[in-house]
N, C-alpha and C positions, 0 to 999 in steps of 0.2 A: 633789664640787664642780668638781673639775677636768675630770673626763671628762664633765660635762656639756657643756662646749664653748660656752658662751655666758657665761662670768665670767673676769674677769681675777683670779688667785689668786695670793696672798701668803703667806709661810710666816713667822709670828713678825716682821714688822716692826719690832714696838716693843722685841723682844730687844735690840736695837743701844743703844736710851736706858738700858735696865736694866742691861747689861753693859759697855757701851764708852763711856759718855757720861763724860767727864772730870770735870764738874760734880756727878756723883753717886757720890763714894767709898764711900759706904756699901753699895751693891750692886754695883759695880765689880770684876770678877775675870775670871779665865781660865775660861772655860765649857768643859768636856771637849768635844771633837770637833765644835767650831765654829770654822769658817773663815770668817772676816767678808769679806763682798764690798766691795771698796775704794769702791766709789762710794755705798754705801749712806749715808742719813743716819745720824748718831749721835745726834741729840737729838730729844724729843719733836714739837717744831713742825714740824722738816725731814719726820718721817715722815709726821705728819699731814697734812702739805701735798703730800707726794707721793701718798699716797692721795687725797687730794680731786682733784687734779690727773688723776690716771688715770680716777677715777669721771666727770669730765666728757664722756669718750668712750666707755667701757665700765663696767658694772657690775664691782664689785670685791667680792670674797670675800677674808677675811684670817682666819686662824687665830691667836689670841694666847693669852698667859697673863694671866689677871685680876691677877696681883700686879705685872705689868707697868704695868698702868693705874691701879692704886690710887691713885697720885700726884695723878690728874687728875679723878678723880671728882667733886670738889665745885667744879672749875672750869671744865670741858668741855662744858656741856649742848648747846651749838650742834652739837656734833661727834657727841656720842653719840645726839643725836635725830635724826640722818640715818642712824644705821645699824640694820639689824633685827639682833636680838640672839639668839644661841642658845648656850647652854651645855651641854657636854658632861661628865657626871660620873661617877666609877668609884669602885668599893669601894675604900676607901683602902689597904687591906692589899696590893691590887695595886697600886694607885698607888705606893705607898712601895717596894715591892719592885723594882718595875721602874725607878724613878728612881735606886735606889741601885746598882743593877747597872751604869748607864751612870756614876753620879758617886757614888763614896763619900762626897764633900763636901756632897752634898746638904742645904740647909737647911731649917729649919722652914717659913718663908714658901716656900719651891720647891714645897713638896708642893702648894700652891697652893689646898686648898679651902676655907680660911677666906677669901682672897682672892674667890673665886669667890661665896661667902654676901655679902661685903661690896659685890661689883659688882651683885649682884642686888638688894639694898636700895637701892643709889644710883639705879639705874634706876627701881625703883619709885617713889621719891621723884619721879623726872622725870614719871611717868604711863606708864611702860614696863613692859609685862608681858612678860618674854622667856620663849623656847621654851625647856624644860630636856629634854636626851635622855639618858639612862640608859646607858650603854656596855654592859651585859650585856645590856640590851633590844635596842638594836642588834645585837649579835652573834647574839642569837636569832632575829630577823627582821628583817634589814637594810632591806629594801624598804618594808615596812609602817612601820618607826619612821623613817626618813628622808624618805619621802614625805609623811607627817603633817607634819615638819618645812619640807618645801620648800611645802606647802600653805599653812602658817600665814606664810609670808612673802611669799604671791604668786610662787612658782617652779612652773612647770609640772613633771611627772612624766617622766624620760627614764631607761627601762629601759636603755639600754646603759650609762648611767654607774656601774652596779655592779661594771663589770670593767675592767681596767685591764692595760697592758703591763708588763714587767718592767722597761722602761726608766726610771729616777726623773726627775721634772720637775728642768729645770736650776737651779732656787734650791734645790733639797734638796742641791747638792754643798756648800754650807755646812756643813750638819748631815747628812750622810748615814747617819752611823754610827748616829743616832738613830731610822733608819726601815727597818733592814733586815728586819723582817717583813714590813711593807707592800711592800717592794720585791720579796720573795721570793714572795709571793702575787699572785694577780690578781685577787681579790674580797676581802670581809670575811670572815675565818673564822668559820663556824658555832661558837656556844658548846655545848659538852656536858656531860653531867652530871658529869663529874669536873675541870671547869674550877675549881670553888670548891675543891676539896680541894687542887688542884695550886698554886693561888694563896695558899691559908693555907699550905702547906709552904713554898712560897719566901718569904713573909713571915717565917714563924719561923725558917728557916735565916738569913736576914739578919739578926734580932732577936739570934741568938747571935753573930754577928760584930760586930753594932753596937746594944748594948741600949737605946739611946736611941732607935732608932727605934719601939720601943714607946711611949714618950713622944710622939713624934710621931702615933702612932695615935690615942691618946688625946686628944691636942690637936683633931685635925681630924675624929673622927668625929661629934661635934654638929652640926659645920657641916654635913656631908655629910648626916645625917639631915633638916636644915632645907631642904637642896636637893633631896630626895627626896620629902619631902612637897609642895613646890611643882609636882611633875609633874602633880598632878591638877588647876592650873588652866593647863595648855596651852592656847593658843588663845582662852582668857577674858581679855578687856582689861578692867581697871578703870573703874570709874564715874568720868566726868569729875566 
């Protein structure tokens, strides 16, 4: 989305509300490898208004976690109906092992798949049918999968957007350690036949160290299956 060149891109702007808002002690904590920007707003209204102000002059793309947005799903219809929504889902085994590698204190909520499903349900209740991307499918054929998403939200295809330089975006400085693989490669790495086995082994190794991760998997797997089932409806808008 950054390499397209026609969007102003933001990296998880609402993480500031989730982790740093002093009015939310239930989620406030030191996020590993996160160096906050001093001028970034720390509460939901301030972040929302920052995005809307930027969108007056340039189309905005922002990537965020659904659990950041969950407290506002019942009250923010006007904001959410202005957004084209896309969800990226990944096999929970891979998700859990990857997150645990970076943060051994990862919580059940931060795995994020339940919140994604709640987010999708809330949007459907507003008459919005979001596009869902499966990470493994994107790895197998990045151009086909992402171009289908672009088409669904009215963006033209730009072939040059599928490669990038090794210089990370300026706003990744705050979370650069989380994106070393993307920085080290200049495109989306193609998936191969051994990846499923490798990801399972990484998860099994993580469970040996932290057995509660098996509970995380069992908790989130039903929500992942529901998200997968929604892919068949991509591009189909609900009846009025």
